[in-house]
C-alpha positions in Angstrom: 152.2 89.9 135.2 148.7 90.0 133.8 147.7 87.5 136.5 149.3 89.6 139.3 147.5 92.7 138.1 144.2 90.8 137.9 144.7 89.6 141.5 145.3 93.1 142.7 142.2 94.4 141.0 140.2 91.5 142.5 141.6 92.3 146.0 140.8 96.0 145.6 137.3 95.1 144.5 136.8 92.8 147.5 138.0 95.5 149.9 135.5 98.0 148.4 132.7 95.4 148.6 133.5 94.5 152.3 133.6 98.2 153.2 130.2 98.9 151.6 128.8 95.7 153.3 130.2 96.8 156.7 128.5 100.2 156.3 125.2 98.6 155.6 125.5 96.2 158.5 126.5 99.1 160.8 123.3 101.0 160.0 123.3 103.9 157.5 126.0 103.7 154.8 128.8 106.2 155.1 128.7 106.4 151.3 125.4 108.3 151.4 127.5 111.4 151.7 125.1 113.7 150.0 122.9 113.4 153.2 125.6 115.0 155.4 124.1 118.4 155.2 126.1 121.4 156.5 123.3 123.4 158.2 120.7 120.7 159.1 120.3 117.0 160.1 118.9 114.3 157.8 116.6 111.5 159.0 119.4 109.0 158.5 121.7 108.3 161.4 125.4 107.9 161.5 126.7 104.2 161.5 125.9 102.1 164.6 128.5 102.1 167.4 130.3 104.9 165.7 131.7 108.1 167.3 132.3 111.4 165.5 134.1 114.5 166.7 133.1 117.8 165.1 134.2 121.4 165.0 132.2 124.3 163.4 133.1 127.9 163.3 130.4 130.6 162.6 131.5 134.1 161.6 129.4 137.2 161.1 129.2 141.0 161.3 127.0 142.1 164.1 124.0 144.3 163.2 124.2 145.9 166.7 127.9 146.8 166.8 129.2 146.3 163.3 132.1 144.3 164.6 133.0 140.8 163.3 132.1 138.1 165.8 132.5 134.4 166.0 131.2 131.3 167.6 133.2 128.0 167.9 131.2 124.8 168.4 132.8 121.5 169.5 130.7 118.4 170.0 130.6 114.7 169.7 127.9 112.4 168.2 127.3 108.7 169.0 125.5 106.2 166.8 123.9 104.0 169.5 122.3 101.7 166.9 120.6 102.1 163.5 117.7 103.9 165.0 119.1 106.1 167.8 121.7 108.9 167.6 122.9 111.2 170.4 124.9 114.4 170.1 126.4 116.6 172.9 128.6 119.7 172.8 129.3 123.2 173.8 130.1 126.6 172.3 132.6 129.4 172.9 131.9 132.9 171.5 132.4 136.6 171.7 128.9 137.4 170.3 127.5 138.5 173.6 130.7 139.4 175.4 132.7 141.6 173.0 135.6 141.7 172.8 136.3 138.7 175.1 135.7 135.1 174.0 134.1 133.0 176.7 132.3 129.7 177.2 128.7 130.2 176.1 126.4 127.2 176.1 126.0 123.4 176.3 123.6 121.5 174.1 122.3 117.9 173.7 120.4 116.4 170.8 118.7 113.0 170.3 117.2 111.6 167.1 115.1 108.4 166.6 114.6 107.0 163.1 111.2 105.3 163.2 110.6 104.7 159.5 112.8 103.4 156.7 111.9 102.2 153.2 115.2 101.1 151.5 115.7 100.2 147.9 118.7 100.0 145.6 120.3 103.4 145.3 117.3 105.1 147.0 115.5 105.2 150.4 113.0 107.2 152.3 113.4 107.8 156.0 111.6 109.6 158.8 112.9 110.5 162.3 111.8 112.4 165.4 114.3 114.6 167.3 114.5 116.5 170.5 117.1 119.1 171.5 117.8 121.0 174.7 120.2 123.8 175.3 121.5 125.9 178.2 123.1 129.3 177.4 124.3 132.0 179.7 123.4 134.7 177.2 120.6 137.2 177.9 117.8 138.0 175.4 118.9 140.6 172.9 117.4 139.7 169.6 114.0 138.5 168.3 115.5 135.5 166.5 114.9 132.3 168.4 117.9 129.9 168.3 119.4 127.1 170.4 122.6 127.4 168.5 124.4 128.9 171.5 122.2 132.0 171.7 119.5 131.0 174.1 118.3 128.3 176.6 115.3 126.2 175.5 114.0 123.0 174.0 113.0 121.9 170.5 111.2 118.9 169.1 110.3 118.0 165.5 110.3 115.7 162.6 112.7 115.2 159.7 112.1 113.4 156.4 114.8 112.5 153.9 114.6 111.0 150.4 117.7 109.6 148.6 117.5 109.3 144.8 120.9 107.9 143.7 123.2 110.9 143.9 120.6 113.4 145.0 119.3 113.7 148.6 116.4 116.0 149.6 115.3 116.5 153.2 112.7 118.5 155.1 112.5 119.4 158.8 109.8 121.0 160.9 110.0 121.7 164.6 108.8 123.8 167.5 111.2 125.7 169.7 110.4 126.9 173.2 112.7 129.3 175.0 113.2 128.8 178.8 114.3 132.2 180.1 113.3 133.7 183.4 111.9 136.8 181.6 109.2 134.6 180.1 107.5 134.3 183.6 108.3 137.8 184.8 105.2 140.0 184.2 107.3 143.2 183.9 108.8 141.8 180.7 105.6 140.4 179.2 105.5 140.9 175.4 109.1 142.2 175.1 110.5 139.1 173.5 109.3 136.1 171.6 109.6 132.7 173.3 108.0 130.3 170.8 108.8 129.6 167.1 108.0 127.3 164.3 111.2 126.3 162.4 111.5 124.6 159.1 114.1 123.7 156.5 114.3 122.2 153.0 117.7 120.8 152.0 119.2 119.3 148.9 122.5 117.6 148.5 124.2 116.3 145.3 127.2 114.0 145.0 129.2 115.6 142.2 132.4 113.5 142.4 133.4 110.7 142.1 131.3 109.7 139.2 131.9 106.0 140.0 133.3 104.4 143.1 136.4 102.3 142.9 137.8 102.8 146.4 136.7 104.1 149.8 139.7 106.4 149.7 138.3 108.4 146.9 137.5 112.1 147.8 133.9 113.0 147.6 132.7 116.4 146.5 129.1 117.3 147.6 127.2 120.5 146.7 124.3 121.7 149.0 121.6 124.3 149.0 119.4 124.7 152.1 116.4 126.9 152.8 116.1 127.7 156.5 113.2 129.6 158.1 111.5 130.4 161.3 108.2 132.1 162.3 107.5 133.3 165.8 104.3 132.0 167.3 103.7 134.3 170.3 104.4 137.6 168.5 104.8 138.8 164.9 108.1 138.0 163.2 109.7 135.7 160.6 112.7 135.2 158.4 113.8 132.9 155.6 117.4 132.2 154.7 119.2 130.5 151.8 122.5 128.6 152.5 124.6 127.2 149.7 127.5 125.0 150.9 130.3 122.8 149.6 131.7 119.7 151.3 134.8 117.4 150.8 134.9 113.9 152.3 138.3 112.3 152.7 138.8 108.6 153.2 135.1 108.2 153.8 135.4 109.4 157.4 136.5 113.0 157.4 134.4 115.8 156.0 135.3 119.5 155.4 132.5 122.0 155.2 132.2 125.6 154.0 128.9 127.5 153.7 127.4 130.9 153.4 124.0 131.8 154.8 122.1 134.9 153.9 118.5 136.2 154.4 116.0 136.2 151.6 113.2 137.8 153.5 112.4 138.7 157.1 111.1 141.3 159.5 112.7 140.5 162.9 115.7 142.0 164.7 118.6 139.5 164.2 122.2 139.4 165.2 123.1 139.3 161.5 121.4 138.6 158.2 124.5 136.9 156.8 127.0 134.5 158.2 129.8 132.1 157.1 130.5 128.6 158.4 133.5 126.4 158.2 133.8 123.0 159.9 135.6 119.6 160.1 134.2 116.3 161.3 135.9 112.9 161.7 134.0 109.6 162.3 135.5 106.6 164.0 133.7 103.3 163.3 133.0 100.5 165.8 134.1 102.6 168.8 131.1 101.5 170.9 131.6 97.8 171.2 128.8 95.3 171.2 128.1 93.7 174.5 129.3 90.1 174.6 126.5 87.6 175.0 
């Protein structure tokens, strides 16, 4: 019986080793879960040839009407290889069409990881990203956002440092709105169209204390500082966003976060919002081309 138990333990250990090895061969390890930020993107990519499906719901009380409003985001991400990641999706919302919920926007995001210094239990990575969004919403607020609110493009850099169970990341970017009013002289100066965006994020893997199986549930804690400053007219804000995340079977994550304003002087849809989401990743969906 002792011999049988030992064989089972050896078999379980081998499965864990093969799983970890597969993740490293695929690109960025799934086990670096503390980099799966709730409100921002890390420099690391999802595993190569993987596909993920994600839903996120945003809920807030409008500063204009006082009503509770929502936005539902559905999108898919593709790990093309260890350097390239692509994401596409759309949103449905009643934020600009109270009380009816309607299709709102379509969005595409690409990220290229151009630097990586990997060591045991730590790494430092840098990536460049570009995002484009089309929204049917009109301009109503001074906050510049491609999160379903407005049409535009964004480009920037993200840097992520992993230190065992702690991951910290910083993002900087420029957003340009592409709305017809921008080129209409009768609306000159009425709305901002350019913004400098930044974020600082930290994630900590609280549980498990030690890995014994890829089926273990991960518990991650996050805190993110998210800010923006308009470039073509006065206005800024800075938000704090704590969040909690559960990862099941190493491929499904459940997110919950609360975002609130620390300081700011612009007219926004809301200074506080809640987010819930779920995402599932499917490994090796995009097959290698046969040689």
